[in-house]
N, C-alpha and C positions, 0 to 999 in steps of 0.2 A: 605691485608691478615688477614682475623678476625681468630682468633685461639679460640676454644671451651676452657672454664674453665676447668683445671683438675676435679677438684670436679663435675662440671655437670658434664662431661664425667663419672665419676663412679658414679655418679646415673643413669646416663641412661642406664648403662652397668648393675645395679643392678635389674633395671625392665625389660632390656631384659630378665634377668639370672631368674628371679622369675616366668617368663610368665605366667603373672595378665594378664586377658584379657583386650581389649581395651575398653574406654568408650563408641564406637560407637557400641559396640556387645551385647549392655547390656540393659534391660529396666532402664528407668531413675530412678526407685526407688534403682537398685543395682547400677546402677554408683553412685548415690550420696553417698550410704554404703560406697562404694571402696574409695571414693574421701575422707570422712572425714575421714576414716581408713588412707589412706596415710598421712594425717596431723598429725598423731601422731608421724611418724619418721623422716619428713621432717622438722618441727618448731623448733624453739629454745624454751628449757626448762631450769627450771619452766617457769609458765609463771611469767611475770614481776608484780609486786604488784602496785597497784592503787588505789588513795582513796578512787573511788567508782567505782561499777560493779553492775547496776538495769537492770531488763528486764521487759520490761512493754507492752502493747498493746494500739496505739492509733487508732485515728478514720482514714479511708482510703476513698478513692472516692467509690468504691464498695465491699470493705470488711475491716473490721479492720488488722491494719499493726503491727507483731511483730517488734521492736527497742530492743538495748543493748547501754544505755550510761555509758560512763566512764568520772572518772574527774582524774585528773595525780596525781602520788605521791605528798604528800608535800602541797598539796593544801586543804583549809579552804572549808565548804560548804556554805558560803558566798562570796568566790571569784568572782568575777564578771571575766568569762573567753572566749575568742575566741573560736570558735567551728567548729569543721570539720565534714559532714554529709556524711557516708562512705557507699557505696554500693560495695559489694564485688562480686569478677570473679565468673566465672564457666560458660561459654557459655551459660548463660540465663537456664541453665539447674540442674547444680548442686551448691553446696556451701551453707554455713547458716552463722548463727551469730556465731556457735563454729569453723568452719574453717576458720577464718579470727579474732577472738577471740585475737590471741597473737600479730598479725600485729595492730590491734585495740588498744591494753593498749602501743604497742612502741609506735608508732605514736600519742598517747597522753602525755606519759610520755613524750618523745623528745621534741614534740613543744610544751607542756606547755598550752594542749590545751583539753577542752571537745570534746569527738568525739560520736556521735550518728551513729550506724552501722545497718543498714535495712534491713531486711528481707523481700524483697519485693518478691513477687509470681513469679512462673517458668513454663516454658513449660515442659511437651506436657501438661499438665493439664490445667495450665494459657496461654494463646497465648498473642501475643504481641497485643494491648499495653498494659496488665496488668501489666508488672515492671513498664513500664514508668510512667503510672497513679499511681503506689505505690511509686515510687523515688519521684515524681513532689509533691504528696501528702505529704509525709513524711518532706519532706523540708519545704514546706509552713508551718508544725505542728510547728519545730523548731523557725522556724521565728516568730510565732506567741505566743508562748510558752517561747520566749528566756527570759523574765522577771521570770519567776514563776521556770527556770532550770538553773537559775543564768549565762544565756550566753549574752555576748554583741552584740547584735543584727548588730549591724555596721561591726562582725568582723565575718563572719560566712560564712568559705568555702565549697564546694562539691567536694569531689573524690570518686575515687575507682581502681581498677583492671581489665583490660581485658572486660569482659561484663558489669563487675558496671563502668570502666571510660567510656564506651558507655555511660551509664545512666547517669553519671555526666554530660555530655556534654549536653547531650540533655536537661536535666532537666534546666541546665543555659541557653538552645534556649528558652526553652517552658517560663521559667518566663521572662526572655527580652522580648520575643514576647507580654506577658501579664500585662507588666508593672512596673514586681518586683513580691516580695521582689527580690533584686541583692545579689548573692552572691558576697563575696571578693574575691573568688579564685577560681580554679580549680586546684586539684591535681592528674593528671591523669598516671596512670602506663599502659603501653603498650594497649591502647584502640583497639577495633574493630570499623572500621569507615564507613567500606561499606562491605554489608552483598550480593551483588549482585555479585560480580565479582572470587574476589578469583585469578587475573591474575597478581599481583605484581610479578616483579621476587623473593622476599623473600617467596610468595607463591609459585612459583614454586621450587624455591630451596631445601626449607625447608618440602616440604609436606612430609618427611618421616623420621623418625629417630631422633625429636630433643623433642618428650611428647607430644605438641599439632601436631596431622599429621591435613592435608585436611580429611583423612575421617570422624575425629573427628569432625571438623569445620563443615561437612555437617551434620552431625548429629546434633551437637548444632542448627544450624539455623533450619532446619527443626521441631527440635522440638520448636520454637521460633517464628517462622514467615512463613508465605505462601509467594510464590512464586510472589505474584503480590504485598507484598507488601515488597520486597528487596531492593527498593530503596527510600522508603517512608524515609522521612529525619528523621522521629523519631526512626529509625531503624539505618539507613545509615547517620550519620550528615555529612559524607563527601560533599552528594547532596544536605543539606539547603542553600537556596536562599541566605541567608547572612550572614557572619560569624559577622558581624560588630557588636561591643557592647558589647561582651561576655567578660567573668569576666580574667583578667591574668591567666595564666597558667603556670606549670610546665608539662612539658609531655616529660614520661620514656618510652623507648623502649629496647627490647633484639636484640643483633646481631643474634642470631638463632633463632629468633621466627621471623615464617612466618607472624605474621602481623606487623612486623618491618615495612615494606615500607608505611604503609596507616596510621601509627601512625605518621610517617614522615609527609605525604602527609596531614596529620588532623592539623601538627603543622604550618607547612608552610602555608596552605591557612587561618588558623588563622592570622598568622603575613600577610600575604598580606592583610588581612582584616580593620588592623591596630590594632590588639589586643597582646598586649605584653605577649610571650611567651620565655620562660626557656628550651630548648631541651638539651635530653641528651640521648645519647645511653649507653648504659652497652654494648659493645660489644664482648664479651665473655660468656654472659649468653643466658638461655634459658624461653620461656614463661612461668610466673607462678613462678618464682626466688625470688621475693621478698617474698614471705611466704616459703622460703626453707631454711633459716638462721640456722635449726640445721645442716645441711649437706652441704651447700655454704657458705663461710663467706663473699664473695660479696652481698649477700642478705641482711647482718646486713650493710654492708657498705651504700647501696642505700637506706636504711630502713632510717638509719642517716642522710643521704642526702636529702630525700626530705622532713624529718622532719625540719632538720633546714630551708630549702626554705619556708616551709610552716609557719612556725614561725616566719622567716622576713615576710612574707605577710600578718600575720594578728597580725603584733606588733603594 
């Protein structure tokens, strides 16, 4: 029997009392503003110091892509580091470099790696597969520019949370199918892996009341992908013909998250295909919790846990 973390319960109660509008009732532009504002209250503060933060634009397949790169505190400019290419969550609709800045700083410092955070295009303005194209292009760019960035091209991981975790594993599949370059590891926080059904027990049991609701998921999906594309494996990687040959992965889920069961299903499918996977469910947590370390202590524990796994994988 799962028990909701008291701090997560307090956050949900505070949101209910605030009577903030649900994301699915807002235009995407307003949903983005509300999400960004909420980060001010839920993320740890102040932001951890790092050795370097740099914003720049890089070439993409269809348009330039904004990225933010980090190097961990205590490192020197010429140190050759492992790296994580990170894709933020937000239902392919909300989120940006700022909403996940503290998470990327923390992962960089705790895993002792460079991080390249990718501001991919989102719906409804740019629909599927624009985000997929941007994430693949950005990952290829990091590999191609590794020497200039003082990154060891043999030790590059991809990762993300929620929609970003979907994009990380889709990028891994695309690179596998094209013959490389091959990421060393996948760091996947509560990925959405099946945009077609929303029928798992966790989707049904947790459709309301735990921040990410069914209505919000339907809204995000409608912004991102047309119904005829729901089962395209680049949108729903659980439908990929084969997961064999993917990089090893750490896949984290949350017990009170509608995406819990499809995340576990994807971990199981990778294991069945011969991919080394470490799966962990934080049973008392809600969707999105890893960016909520300012109000949920377990979030900081989870980030440290993931960073330790990543550091070992990139050693």
